[in-house]
C-alpha positions, 0 to 999 in steps of 0.5 A: 468531516472534522471530528475530535482528535482531528489535530491541526484543524482549526474548530472554527474559520475558513471552511475549507481548513475544517474539511478532513477524512474522518477517523483517518485524519488521525494519521493524515493530520493537517500539519502532516499534509501540510508538510507533504505539500510544501515539500512538493511545492504544491502550495497555492499562492492564495486562498482558493475554492479548492487549497491544496490540503483540500485537494489531498484529502479529497484524493484519499478519499476517492478511495474510500468511496468506489463504484457507482454514484461515487464521482468527483462531485458526490465524494466532495459532497460526503467530505463537505456536506456536514460543515457546507450545510451548517454554514448554509442554514446559518445563512438562512436563518439570517436571511441571506441564502445565496441561490448559487450556493455560496455560504459564509465560510469565515475569514470574510470569505464565500465558498460553495463546493467546487465543481467537477472540472475544478476537482480535476484540475485540482488533481492535475495541479497537486501531482503525485509527489505530496501523496507519495510523501504521505505514504513514506511518512506512515509506512513501517512495521509496528507489529510486537516481536512476540505477536503471532507471525510477526517474527521467526528466529528472532527476525521480523519477517517481511514479505515481497509480492507484486500485482497489476491493476487496469488503468483507463484506455487513454493514448498517455496511459497506453504510452507509458504503461503499456498493456498485456497482449498475446499472439492473438490481441491486446489486453483491453486495458493498459496496466500498472504494475506494482510491487508491495512490502508488508510486515507479516501478522500485521499487513503493515506496509514498509514500502510499495513500488509502482512502474509501467507493466512492462517493468519486472517485479525485480525492477520495482524491488530495486525501488524498494531498496532505493527507499530504504524499506529493508534493514538489519533484523528483517528476514524478507520472503520472496517467491520464485521470481525474485531469486537471482545473484544480483538481487540477492546481493543487493538485499543482503547489502542492506543487512536483511536476511533472505528466505526465497523460493526457487524455481525448479529450474534454477540449479543449485549445485551442493557445495557441502551438506549439513547435518539436518539434511539441508545444503550450502550452494552457491549463487554464481554471478552472470560473468565472474568479473561482477563479484564473488559467488553467494553462499547460501543454504538450500532447504528442500522439502515436500508437505504431506496432508492426510484427510480428516476422514481417513483417505490417501495421503497427499504430497505436495510439490517439492519446496526449494528455499534458498536462504542467507541464514546458514547455521543450521543450529541457530535456524532450524530447517523446520522453522524456516519451512513453517515460516515461508507460508507467511509470504501468502499474507502478502497476497492477501494484503494485495486482495485488500488492495485490489478486491475491498478498496477496488470493489465496484470499479476495477479500473482506476480513474485517471486518464494520464500517468501523472494521475494514475501514479497519484491515484496508486499512492493514495491507495497505498496510504489509505490502506496504510492508514487503516492498518495503523488505526487497526493496530491501535485497536487491536493493541487496546484490545490485546488481540492480534491485528489479523483478527480484525477484518480489513473490510470491517475496518475499511467501512467503519473509517469510511462511515466517520467521514461527513460526521455531521449530517445535514 
């Protein structure tokens, strides 16, 4: 509901214009949502039961309330019940209680909570573009470079990693997204594949992309490049499925540096062995006419662990890292090897999306591709808004953002919705 600090929300007047998403409205201000709607050409032509701004807040709120008893009607009730019941109580005191649920909504109009079919149509009319616009307006790193885990060798650490999500088994979703299969049978659900780029130390998203299940993560990484997510001063971490001459060249063209793992089957022939034991090698193009090779530095190492009880020492598999940071004096191999585990923080970010925010309802709601896209952009946007608010709180308290529990932050943000109970 509307609350102190809900920028752009009128303190009175037309009831739908006062409905918001609690503390998240500090990020998703009414002005920003209106700008997203206008940019996508989704503005309604006249005042309706479901104005576009309210539909945007409803789509975002679907990620705050998940699982059983969180259908469309229940979510809209959580958003609107405070103001709605205040108005209904006022009508009761005036002796004008409408048996069909209409209330005086201000501006000479009446309003009641829309039904499920109206909410479904409202989502369809809105489309994914306004929600994607919202996400893109609030993305970006915000960690201080002195904060633990945020930087390495003077470069801001950003990790990329991907996952998939099940979507409803409808003919449009199957045709657009496809589904996993093996020799025995097809998977139970179609899947959307998605990729996230997250700042190390804060988990803040600098970008996200999504596509059909058959798309590769390399293809989705190119979507991130088109969005302009990377640039000078960044060190991008990625696992072994991303390394190729073509993709490395495209990332380096942004001015960012790379620290990517190579698979055991990836051939890297030493060109020059450096004083610290690392060596230079060349990433070669598929064809000579595609362009010149890329000179990279290769860091190979294993991790040795000794149990506290004095047992036998254990040795990890061989790690092979490929980086564009060629100077061993400026960029020590040990520093870079210790930096690479920061990439696993992106897996934690993905876990927040899939487990914490998807709890109770692992399959998305939407039965058509546009709805799935809208739902995924809303997922990214709500996660990022919680990250930003958590970052503000962490800075005020003087603690690193990763010390604040994301599930607790999500619950706290959810609790601020419907701040005026009936």
